[in-house]
C-alpha positions as CSV (number, residue, x, y, z in Angstrom):
1,M,-15.5,18.5,23.8
2,K,-16.8,14.7,23.2
3,I,-17.0,15.6,19.4
4,I,-13.5,16.8,19.4
5,I,-12.1,13.9,21.1
6,S,-14.0,11.5,19.0
7,S,-12.4,13.1,16.0
8,I,-8.9,13.0,17.1
9,A,-9.2,9.6,18.0
10,L,-10.4,8.8,14.5
11,L,-7.6,11.1,12.9
12,T,-4.9,9.2,15.0
13,V,-6.0,5.7,13.4
14,S,-4.0,5.1,10.3
15,L,-4.8,2.0,8.1
16,N,-1.8,2.1,5.9
17,T,1.0,4.0,7.8
18,A,4.4,2.7,9.2
19,Y,4.7,2.4,12.9
20,A,8.0,3.6,14.4
21,Q,11.1,3.1,12.3
22,E,13.5,0.7,13.9
23,T,17.2,0.1,12.9
24,S,16.7,-3.6,13.7
25,A,13.9,-5.7,12.7
26,N,14.4,-7.8,16.1
27,A,13.0,-4.5,18.0
28,F,9.7,-6.0,16.8
29,K,7.9,-8.8,18.8
30,S,9.2,-12.1,17.5
31,S,5.3,-13.1,17.0
32,D,5.2,-10.3,14.4
33,L,8.3,-10.9,12.5
34,N,7.8,-13.0,9.4
35,W,4.4,-14.1,10.5
36,H,3.0,-14.2,7.0
37,N,5.6,-16.7,6.2
38,T,4.4,-19.1,8.6
39,D,2.0,-22.2,8.3
40,L,-1.6,-22.3,9.8
41,K,-1.1,-26.2,10.9
42,D,2.5,-26.0,12.0
43,N,2.3,-22.3,13.9
44,Q,-1.4,-21.8,14.2
45,I,-1.2,-18.5,12.6
46,M,-2.8,-17.7,9.2
47,G,0.2,-17.4,7.1
48,T,0.9,-18.5,3.8
49,S,3.3,-21.5,4.2
50,V,6.3,-19.6,2.5
51,D,8.9,-21.0,5.2
52,K,7.4,-24.5,4.8
53,T,7.8,-24.3,1.0
54,Y,11.5,-23.6,1.2
55,K,12.1,-26.3,4.0
56,E,10.0,-29.4,2.4
57,L,9.9,-28.7,-1.2
58,L,12.9,-26.4,-2.7
59,G,15.9,-28.0,-1.3
60,S,17.0,-29.8,-4.3
61,K,14.7,-28.2,-6.6
62,K,16.5,-26.1,-9.5
63,V,15.8,-22.5,-10.3
64,K,14.8,-22.0,-13.9
65,K,14.7,-18.2,-14.2
66,T,15.2,-15.1,-12.2
67,I,12.0,-13.6,-12.3
68,I,11.6,-9.4,-12.8
69,V,9.0,-7.9,-10.7
70,A,8.0,-4.3,-11.2
71,I,7.0,-2.4,-8.3
72,I,4.9,0.8,-9.4
73,D,4.5,2.9,-6.3
74,S,6.0,5.8,-4.6
75,G,9.7,4.9,-5.0
76,V,12.0,2.4,-3.3
77,D,15.1,2.7,-1.4
78,I,17.3,0.5,-3.5
79,N,20.2,1.2,-1.2
80,H,18.6,-0.9,1.7
81,E,20.8,-3.3,3.4
82,D,18.1,-6.2,3.0
83,L,17.8,-5.5,-0.5
84,K,21.3,-6.0,-1.8
85,G,21.5,-7.8,-5.2
86,K,17.6,-7.7,-5.5
87,I,17.3,-4.6,-7.7
88,W,16.8,-5.0,-11.4
89,L,19.7,-3.3,-13.5
90,N,19.1,-2.3,-17.0
91,E,22.5,-3.7,-18.5
92,D,22.0,-2.1,-21.7
93,E,22.1,1.4,-20.1
94,I,25.5,3.1,-19.4
95,P,25.3,4.9,-16.0
96,N,25.3,8.7,-15.7
97,N,26.1,9.6,-19.3
98,N,23.0,11.4,-20.1
99,I,22.5,9.1,-23.1
100,D,19.6,6.9,-24.2
101,D,22.0,4.0,-24.6
102,D,19.4,1.2,-25.1
103,R,17.3,3.6,-27.1
104,N,14.1,2.7,-25.0
105,G,13.0,6.5,-24.6
106,Y,14.5,6.9,-21.2
107,V,18.0,8.3,-20.2
108,D,20.1,6.6,-17.6
109,D,17.3,4.5,-16.6
110,L,19.4,2.0,-14.7
111,Y,16.7,0.6,-12.1
112,G,13.6,1.9,-13.6
113,W,11.9,5.3,-14.1
114,N,10.5,8.1,-12.1
115,F,7.5,9.4,-13.9
116,I,6.7,12.2,-11.5
117,G,9.8,14.2,-11.7
118,N,11.8,16.5,-14.3
119,N,15.3,16.4,-16.0
120,K,16.5,18.8,-13.6
121,G,16.1,16.0,-10.7
122,E,12.9,17.9,-9.2
123,N,10.3,15.4,-7.9
124,I,6.5,15.7,-7.3
125,N,5.8,14.8,-3.5
126,Y,2.2,16.0,-3.2
127,E,-0.7,15.8,-5.7
128,N,-4.5,16.3,-5.8
129,L,-6.7,13.7,-5.2
130,E,-8.4,12.5,-8.4
131,Y,-11.8,13.8,-7.6
132,T,-10.3,17.1,-7.0
133,R,-8.6,17.2,-10.2
134,V,-12.0,16.2,-12.2
135,Y,-14.0,18.7,-10.1
136,K,-11.6,21.6,-11.3
137,S,-11.8,20.4,-14.8
138,G,-15.2,21.7,-15.0
139,A,-19.0,20.6,-15.7
140,D,-18.0,19.1,-18.9
141,A,-15.8,16.7,-17.5
142,K,-16.6,13.0,-17.1
143,D,-18.1,11.9,-13.6
144,Y,-18.0,15.8,-12.7
145,K,-21.3,15.6,-10.7
146,A,-20.0,12.6,-8.5
147,A,-16.6,14.1,-8.1
148,K,-18.0,17.5,-7.2
149,K,-20.3,15.7,-4.5
150,L,-17.2,13.9,-2.9
151,Y,-15.0,16.9,-3.1
152,E,-17.5,19.3,-1.6
153,A,-18.2,16.8,1.1
154,E,-14.5,16.1,2.0
155,L,-13.6,19.6,2.0
156,D,-16.4,20.6,4.4
157,K,-15.1,17.4,6.6
158,K,-11.7,18.6,6.5
159,T,-12.4,22.3,7.1
160,K,-14.4,21.3,10.4
161,E,-11.6,18.8,11.3
162,K,-9.0,21.7,11.4
163,E,-11.4,23.9,13.6
164,N,-11.7,20.8,16.0
165,L,-8.1,20.4,15.8
166,M,-7.4,24.0,16.9
167,R,-9.9,23.9,19.8
168,F,-8.7,20.6,20.9
169,S,-5.2,21.8,20.7
170,E,-6.1,24.9,22.6
171,K,-7.7,23.2,25.4
172,Y,-5.0,20.7,25.6
173,T,-2.4,23.4,25.9
174,N,-4.4,25.2,28.3
175,A,-4.9,22.1,30.6
176,K,-1.1,21.3,30.5
177,T,-0.1,24.8,31.3
178,F,-2.5,25.3,34.2
179,V,-1.2,21.8,35.6
180,K,2.4,23.0,35.5
181,E,1.5,26.2,37.1
182,K,-0.1,24.7,40.1
183,T,2.1,21.9,40.5
184,G,5.4,22.6,38.8
185,I,4.8,19.1,36.8
186,E,5.1,19.1,32.8
187,V,2.7,16.6,31.8
188,T,3.2,14.8,28.5
189,K,1.8,11.3,29.3
190,L,-0.5,9.4,31.4
191,D,2.2,8.3,34.1
192,D,3.1,12.0,34.8
193,L,-0.3,12.4,36.4
194,T,-0.1,9.4,39.1
195,T,2.2,11.7,41.6
196,I,-0.3,14.7,41.5
197,T,-3.3,15.2,43.9
198,P,-6.0,17.9,42.9
199,T,-6.2,20.7,45.5
200,D,-9.2,22.4,43.7
201,N,-11.9,22.0,41.2
202,A,-10.1,23.5,38.4
203,L,-7.2,21.5,38.8
204,S,-9.2,18.1,39.2
205,E,-10.9,19.2,36.0
206,A,-7.8,19.7,34.1
207,L,-6.5,16.4,35.3
208,A,-9.6,14.5,34.4
209,F,-9.3,16.0,31.0
210,L,-5.7,14.9,30.4
211,K,-6.3,11.5,31.9
212,R,-9.1,10.9,29.7
213,I,-7.2,11.7,26.4
214,Y,-3.8,9.8,27.5
215,G,-6.1,7.0,28.6
216,N,-7.4,6.8,24.9
217,G,-3.9,6.6,23.5
218,F,-3.5,10.5,22.9
219,S,-0.1,11.7,22.6
220,E,1.4,15.0,21.4
221,Q,3.0,13.2,18.4
222,S,-0.5,11.9,17.5
223,L,-1.8,15.6,17.6
224,T,1.0,16.8,15.5
225,R,0.5,14.0,12.9
226,S,-3.1,14.8,12.7
227,K,-2.5,18.4,12.1
228,K,0.1,17.6,9.4
229,R,-2.6,15.1,7.7
230,N,-5.3,17.8,8.1
231,A,-3.0,20.3,6.3
232,E,-2.0,18.0,3.5
233,F,-5.7,17.6,2.4
234,L,-6.5,21.2,2.8
235,D,-3.2,22.4,1.1
236,S,-2.7,19.8,-1.5
237,Y,-5.2,16.9,-1.9
238,L,-8.1,19.2,-2.0
239,N,-6.6,22.6,-3.1
240,V,-8.1,23.3,-6.5
241,N,-5.1,26.0,-6.9
242,F,-2.5,23.7,-6.5
243,N,-0.8,22.5,-9.8
244,P,2.3,20.5,-9.1
245,R,2.2,19.0,-12.4
246,A,3.8,22.1,-13.8
247,L,7.1,20.6,-12.5
248,T,7.1,17.7,-15.0
249,G,6.2,20.1,-18.0
250,D,4.0,17.3,-19.9
251,N,0.4,17.3,-20.9
252,P,-1.3,14.7,-18.4
253,N,-4.0,14.3,-20.9
254,D,-1.8,13.4,-23.8
255,I,-0.3,10.0,-23.6
256,N,2.1,10.4,-26.6
257,D,3.8,13.5,-24.8
258,N,5.9,10.9,-22.9
259,H,9.7,12.6,-22.5
260,Y,9.4,13.6,-19.2
261,G,10.6,12.1,-15.7
262,N,14.0,11.1,-14.6
263,P,15.8,8.2,-13.1
264,D,15.5,8.9,-9.6
265,V,13.6,5.9,-8.4
266,I,13.8,6.8,-4.8
267,G,12.1,9.9,-4.7
268,P,11.3,11.9,-1.5
269,R,8.9,9.5,0.1
270,A,10.2,5.9,-0.5
271,S,8.6,4.3,2.7
272,H,5.5,2.8,1.2
273,G,7.3,1.2,-2.0
274,T,10.5,0.1,0.2
275,A,7.7,-1.9,2.3
276,L,6.5,-3.7,-0.8
277,A,9.9,-4.6,-2.0
278,G,11.0,-6.3,1.3
279,I,7.9,-8.2,1.4
280,I,8.5,-9.6,-2.2
281,A,12.4,-9.8,-2.1
282,G,14.1,-9.3,1.4
283,T,17.1,-11.3,1.5
284,R,16.4,-14.5,3.3
285,D,18.3,-16.0,6.2
286,N,21.1,-13.2,5.9
287,G,20.9,-12.5,9.8
288,I,19.6,-9.1,9.3
289,G,16.1,-7.4,8.6
290,I,13.3,-9.8,7.6
291,D,12.8,-12.8,5.3
292,G,11.1,-11.9,2.0
293,I,9.4,-14.3,0.0
294,S,11.0,-14.8,-3.3
295,T,14.8,-15.4,-3.5
296,N,15.3,-15.4,-7.1
297,V,13.9,-12.1,-8.1
298,K,15.0,-8.7,-9.3
299,L,12.7,-5.5,-8.8
300,M,12.4,-2.9,-11.3
301,I,11.4,0.3,-9.7
302,L,8.8,2.7,-11.2
303,R,7.8,5.8,-9.4
304,T,4.4,7.1,-10.2
305,T,2.6,7.5,-6.8
306,P,2.9,10.7,-4.8
307,N,1.0,11.9,-1.6
308,G,-2.2,12.3,-3.1
309,D,-3.8,10.4,-6.4
310,E,-1.5,8.9,-9.0
311,R,-2.4,10.0,-12.7
312,D,-3.7,7.5,-15.2
313,K,-1.0,8.7,-17.7
314,D,1.8,7.8,-15.5
315,V,0.3,4.4,-14.4
316,A,-0.2,3.5,-18.2
317,L,3.3,4.5,-19.0
318,A,5.0,2.5,-16.2
319,I,3.0,-0.5,-17.0
320,R,4.3,-0.2,-20.7
321,Y,7.9,0.4,-19.4
322,A,7.8,-2.7,-17.2
323,V,6.4,-4.7,-20.3
324,E,8.7,-3.4,-22.7
325,N,11.8,-4.0,-20.5
326,G,11.3,-7.5,-19.5
327,A,9.1,-7.6,-16.2
328,D,7.1,-11.0,-15.6
329,I,5.1,-9.6,-12.8
330,I,3.8,-6.1,-11.9
331,N,2.8,-5.1,-8.5
332,M,0.2,-2.1,-8.0
333,S,-0.4,-1.3,-4.4
334,F,-2.4,2.0,-5.1
335,G,-5.7,2.9,-6.2
336,K,-8.3,5.8,-6.6
337,A,-12.1,6.1,-7.2
338,F,-12.1,7.9,-10.3
339,S,-9.9,7.2,-13.6
340,P,-10.6,9.9,-16.2
341,Q,-8.1,8.4,-18.6
342,K,-8.9,5.0,-18.1
343,N,-8.3,3.9,-21.6
344,F,-4.8,5.0,-21.2
345,V,-4.7,2.3,-18.5
346,D,-6.8,-0.2,-20.4
347,D,-4.6,-0.3,-23.3
348,A,-1.6,-0.6,-21.1
349,I,-3.1,-3.7,-19.4
350,K,-4.0,-5.1,-22.8
351,L,-0.5,-4.9,-24.1
352,A,0.6,-6.7,-20.6
353,E,-2.0,-9.2,-21.4
354,K,-0.6,-9.7,-24.8
355,K,3.0,-10.1,-23.8
356,N,2.1,-12.5,-20.8
357,V,2.8,-10.2,-17.8
358,L,1.0,-10.6,-14.7
359,L,-0.6,-7.7,-12.7
360,I,-1.3,-7.8,-9.2
361,H,-3.3,-5.2,-7.5
362,A,-4.3,-4.2,-3.9
363,A,-8.0,-4.4,-3.6
364,G,-8.0,-0.8,-1.5
365,N,-8.5,0.1,2.1
366,D,-12.1,1.5,2.1
367,G,-13.9,-1.3,3.7
368,E,-16.2,-1.4,0.7
369,N,-17.7,-4.0,-1.8
370,I,-15.8,-3.0,-5.0
371,D,-18.3,-5.2,-7.0
372,E,-20.3,-2.1,-6.2
373,F,-17.8,0.5,-5.9
374,V,-15.1,0.5,-8.4
375,H,-11.5,0.8,-7.4
376,Y,-9.1,1.9,-10.0
377,P,-7.1,0.6,-11.7
378,S,-9.7,-2.3,-12.3
379,D,-9.8,-5.5,-14.1
380,C,-12.6,-4.5,-16.0
381,Y,-12.1,-2.8,-19.1
382,N,-14.2,0.2,-20.6
383,D,-15.9,-2.2,-22.9
384,T,-16.9,-4.3,-19.9
385,S,-14.7,-7.4,-21.0
386,E,-12.2,-8.5,-18.0
387,A,-8.3,-8.6,-18.2
388,T,-7.3,-12.2,-17.9
389,N,-3.9,-11.1,-16.4
390,F,-5.2,-9.2,-13.2
391,I,-5.4,-10.2,-9.6
392,N,-7.1,-8.2,-6.9
393,V,-6.0,-8.8,-3.4
394,G,-7.9,-8.2,-0.1
395,A,-6.1,-8.2,3.4
396,T,-6.4,-10.8,6.3
397,G,-5.1,-10.9,9.8
398,K,-3.2,-13.7,11.9
399,T,-6.2,-15.5,13.4
400,V,-9.0,-17.8,11.7
401,D,-12.2,-16.3,13.5
402,N,-14.5,-13.9,12.8
403,S,-11.8,-11.0,12.8
404,L,-9.9,-12.7,9.9
405,V,-10.6,-10.1,7.2
406,C,-9.1,-6.7,8.2
407,I,-11.7,-4.1,8.8
408,F,-10.3,-1.7,6.2
409,S,-10.2,-4.2,3.4
410,N,-12.2,-4.1,0.3
411,Y,-13.7,-7.1,-0.9
412,G,-16.0,-8.5,-3.8
413,Q,-17.1,-11.9,-5.0
414,K,-16.5,-10.6,-8.4
415,H,-13.7,-8.5,-8.3
416,V,-11.6,-9.5,-5.3
417,D,-9.8,-12.9,-6.3
418,I,-8.0,-13.9,-3.2
419,F,-6.8,-12.6,0.1
420,A,-3.5,-12.4,1.8
421,P,-1.7,-11.4,5.1
422,G,-2.0,-7.6,5.4
423,E,-2.0,-6.8,9.0
424,D,1.0,-5.8,11.1
425,I,3.6,-6.8,8.5
426,V,7.1,-5.9,9.7
427,T,9.3,-5.1,6.6
428,T,12.0,-2.8,5.3
429,D,11.7,1.0,5.5
430,V,14.0,3.8,4.2
431,K,17.7,4.2,5.5
432,N,18.3,0.8,6.6
433,T,15.3,0.9,8.9
434,Y,12.4,-1.5,9.5
435,S,8.7,-0.9,10.4
436,M,5.4,-2.3,10.7
437,H,2.4,-1.8,8.2
438,S,-1.1,-2.7,7.8
439,G,-3.3,-2.6,4.3
440,T,-4.2,-4.1,1.4
441,S,-0.8,-2.5,-0.1
442,E,0.9,-5.2,2.1
443,A,-1.2,-7.9,1.0
444,A,-0.6,-7.5,-2.8
445,P,3.2,-8.0,-2.5
446,V,2.5,-11.2,-0.5
447,V,0.8,-12.5,-3.8
448,S,3.4,-11.1,-5.9
449,G,6.2,-12.8,-4.2
450,I,4.7,-16.0,-4.1
451,A,3.8,-15.8,-7.7
452,A,7.5,-14.7,-8.5
453,L,8.5,-17.7,-6.3
454,I,6.3,-20.2,-8.5
455,L,7.5,-18.7,-11.6
456,S,11.0,-19.0,-11.0
457,Y,10.5,-22.8,-10.9
458,Y,7.9,-22.9,-13.7
459,P,8.5,-20.0,-16.0
460,E,6.4,-21.7,-18.9
461,L,3.1,-21.0,-16.8
462,T,1.2,-18.3,-18.3
463,P,-0.5,-15.6,-16.2
464,Q,-3.7,-17.1,-16.8
465,Q,-2.5,-20.5,-15.6
466,L,-0.6,-19.1,-12.6
467,I,-3.8,-17.2,-11.4
468,S,-5.6,-20.4,-11.7
469,I,-2.9,-22.3,-9.5
470,L,-2.9,-19.3,-6.9
471,L,-6.6,-19.4,-6.6
472,D,-7.4,-23.2,-6.6
473,S,-4.6,-23.8,-4.3
474,S,-5.4,-21.2,-1.5
475,T,-6.3,-22.0,2.1
476,N,-10.0,-22.8,1.6
477,L,-11.8,-21.0,4.3
478,K,-15.2,-20.4,2.2
479,N,-17.3,-21.4,5.3
480,Q,-15.6,-19.5,8.1
481,K,-17.9,-17.0,9.4
482,V,-16.3,-13.5,9.4
483,L,-17.3,-9.9,10.1
484,I,-17.7,-7.8,6.7
485,P,-15.1,-5.0,6.6
486,E,-16.7,-1.7,7.3
487,L,-15.1,1.6,8.5
488,K,-18.6,3.7,8.5
489,K,-20.5,1.6,11.0
490,D,-20.2,-0.1,14.4
491,N,-22.4,-2.9,13.8
492,R,-20.8,-5.0,11.2
493,E,-22.9,-8.0,9.4
494,Q,-21.4,-11.5,9.7
495,V,-21.1,-13.4,6.5
496,T,-19.2,-16.4,5.3
497,F,-15.7,-15.8,3.9
498,G,-16.6,-17.3,0.7
499,K,-18.7,-14.2,-0.2
500,L,-15.8,-11.9,-0.2
501,S,-13.6,-13.1,-3.1
502,K,-13.9,-15.3,-6.2
503,S,-11.6,-18.0,-4.3
504,G,-12.9,-17.7,-0.8
505,G,-9.3,-18.5,0.1
506,I,-5.9,-17.1,1.4
507,V,-2.9,-17.4,-0.8
508,N,-0.9,-20.3,0.1
509,A,2.8,-20.9,-1.3
510,F,3.1,-24.6,-0.4
511,E,-0.1,-25.8,-2.1
512,A,0.5,-23.4,-5.2
513,M,4.1,-25.0,-5.6
514,K,2.7,-28.5,-5.3
515,L,0.0,-27.6,-7.7
516,A,2.2,-26.3,-10.0
517,E,4.1,-29.4,-10.2
518,S,1.1,-31.5,-10.8
519,R,-0.2,-29.5,-13.4
520,K,3.3,-29.5,-15.3
521,R,3.0,-33.4,-15.9
């Protein structure tokens, strides 16, 4: 039972999952609300000084451009109350006439495009993981051996996990049933046990078991979530017989087979993308919701990311769509360990580089050094040269101590550029709700929002100049001792923060805005 309880504890920890949805952001602690916008000196919290920037630098400053930020993700609830007026509109397209009015190759693409759907309005919700797709492609596939090793290990792990869940669930149900039969009390939480006095050894054992698991944070909801998550792996992510791509009807290995998808940019699971949208552009000071970072911004929505791994072709076409339809910045809060059609994505990034579009990418939540383990899409092309318009972002928390870097965040002195707040971020969720998220997925849009804020006042900046400003102006914590992110070991090594990224800093809007002004002269 010790193994089973340990397994359950691990399963119920989610690194990038929303907490409970709330109808008002005020349902969260005030200390959590908009903390990432605060200032270290003024608030003693490791925020990004966004609020200070508005208060002290932008009062009479003239906005020169509304910035278009493309969010390539799972979809966004474009009808959210706190995103009103913030969604990009393709003004060259006539709504719902089933005609490609602007002749860009996409019919009725008012707000962007959904690359994982079809013209019947159906959408892909679940997909294989990339290493599952590589494995089932056969022994001739690139990276087959590495994919096979990962696939077999994960399949074995999830199969055993299912068995553990079933045994644990049975023991839990039996203990609950036994307690009710003996006492008449329906037990669902720790407080329910306080009034029960054991009358025999069997009841004492059942109560001790329930007290132990409830005391460790167990709930029936967490068990249900763990079972659901396990089923998603076995039924979808690791299922070699699962082929959702039949829905789109395209050849995912042919970049020129691009007449697929639909204009539904919300899709069946828009929570993740909606969270990013709120961080970047939630309406400030409107008395509802949260305060986004950039006021003068429009969000272009591109849906490529299902439950499971996104496909390289969809990502490449989404980047191309963003570039060709006027995006200034592209936020990419997704990633994977394999990229079989990396050349598709490389070519799209090169197009963005040529057209002066900045790409901002979440470094990933594996607690790994991505100088050693590549997290795709990456800033390094197949020919080993590096993209000059690409930022990788790691995640940090509120306090400047050895726990500063989030335990899950990827890092790397060569391939992570900068860190940003990515822990306990309250932001927008679907259907006019709000929730709390943690992950590098949240850190990336913090940087995207600040980049958009600066660019709206200094639109002449190139991506390379903007990257330089963001890194050079970051809050310098190079000498701060921190624990290296690590999910697989209990004993974590302590190093200086400067060894975990190029900049050794955390993005700072106030200093970045000042530096942009000084470099303009």
